[in-house]
N, C-alpha and C positions, 0 to 999 in steps of 0.2 A: 417611883424609882425606876431607873432603867440603866442600861450599861454605860450610858454617857454621864448621867448625873451621879451615880453611885456605883462605880465599877468594882469596888472591893467588898461589896456586901456578900455575905454567905447566903446563897440562894435558899438553902434549906430553912434558915430562920425566917426569911421573908415569906416563904410558903406557909410555914407554921403560923405566922402572924395573920396571913390571909385566911387561914382556916379557923382562927380563934374566934368562934361565935360566942358572944357574951352569954353567960349562964350555962354554956355547954363545955367550952374549953377555956382554960386560963389564958390571960394575955401573956405575950412573950416579948423578950428583948430581941431586937434585931442586932446581929453581930456582923463584924467585918474584919478584914485583915489589915493590919497597919504596915508601915514600911519595913518592919523587921519580921514580917510574916507571922505575927502573933495575933491571936483572936482577941478582939476587944469590942466593947459595945459601940454601935454605930454613932450614938450620941454620947460623947465623952462626959463623964462626971454626972450623968443624969440617970435617974431610975425610971425613965420612960419605957412603958410597955405598950404593945400594939395589939389591936383586935381587927377583925374583918371590917374593912371600910365600907362595904356595901350596906351595912346596917343603917348608917347615917345618911350616906349619899352614894348611890350606886356607881356613878361615874363622875369624876371631878371635871366635867366638860368645860366649865368656865376657866379653871386653872390651866387645863391643857390648851385651851384656845389662846390664853395670854402667853404662856411659856413657849409654845411651839408654832404659834400663828396657824392654828388648825380651825377650819370652818365646818367641815363635815366629818362625821364619825360613822364607822362601821363596826358594830360590836357583835361578837358571837358568844 
């Protein structure tokens, strides 16, 4: 997610999802603001919850390469 692909996401929920390490913290729903400025789940009608993505794959380099035509990565 970034400011171009999901500009209405509430950053605090995305940060909590990034910190949700399995067996340490519970998975969380990512929330966003709709057109009426109401807080709603990012994925409508879904009970999807998120955890830290670095457990399964640290960086989704293949996906980033395809989406943004990126060949080189600098990670800190």
